[in-house]
N, C-alpha and C positions, 0 to 999 in steps of 0.2 A: 168252439162247439157252434152248432146252428142257433142255439137258444141264446147265445150271449148277447149281453145287452150293447147298444153302441157304446156306451162309457167303457165297458169291459173291454171291448175291442180296441177303443182308443188308448186305453191304459196298457194294453199289451203289446199295441204298435209302438207307444213311446218306450217302452223297456227294451223292446227288441232293437228299435232305431238306435238308443244310447248305446246297446251291446255291439252291434255291428256297424256303426257308424265308422267309415274309412279313416277318419281324422282319430279316432280310439283305438281302432281295431287293426292291428299291423299285419294281419294275415294276409295271404294273395288272393282270397276269394272273399274278402270284406265287402269289397263295392259291389261284387254281383249278388252276395246275400242281400245287401242292403237295397238294393233295386228290387230283388224279389219281394221283401218286406214292404216297401213302398208300393209295389203293384197289387200285393194282395190287400193292404190298407186300403188302396184307392177304390177296389171293388166292393169291400166289405163295409165300407164306411156310409155309403148310400144305401137307403133300404131298398130301393127298387133294382139295382144292380145287384144286392145282395139276393134279393129273390130270384132274379133271373140264374144267377150263380148256382143257387139251391136246385133250380129247376133243372139247370144243365146236369148235375150231379146226379139227379133222380131220373134223367131221360137222355142217357148217352146216345140212344140211337136216333135221335132227332138232332144230328150234328149240324146240318145246315141251317136249321131253323134257329138253335143257339146262337151261331154266328150272326146271324140276322138281328137276333134280340140284343146281342153285345152291340154291335155297331150301331144299331139303332139309337142306343143312348149316348155313345160316344161321338158319332158324326152329325147328329140331327142338331138342327138350329134350336136354340133355346127360346126364341122368340115366335110367336104364332105369326105366319105368313100374312094372315088377314090383318093384323095390326099394322104390319110394315106397309102392306099395299096401301091401307086407308091412309096412313101417316104420309106416305109419298105423295098420294094424289091429292091430299089437301094442302100440302106445302106447294105442290106445282100449281094448284089452282090459286092460292093466293099470291104466287110470285106473277101468274098471269094477270090476275086483276090488279095487281100493284104497278105492273108495267103498262097495263092500259091507261093508265092516268096520265 
């Protein structure tokens, strides 16, 4: 349900993962079911992606905006670009100063 806590989601995932794991379940579609369960858990374990998923369910008419929100979290870098630039410039400056000796 939407009001499930993260610990409830984790507990349900582990229970279903044990049940449908391809090593334990010998059905032909066990691997596919396991991958679906893992994908659902990947979405529901993070609060921000879970909120985006709930928004997508509530507003299906905004299909392209929902795709943008989804891939923004999946593909976006995890480090702020300004920090990367500042560190790079600092290292380059140190190397230039050091080389000048």
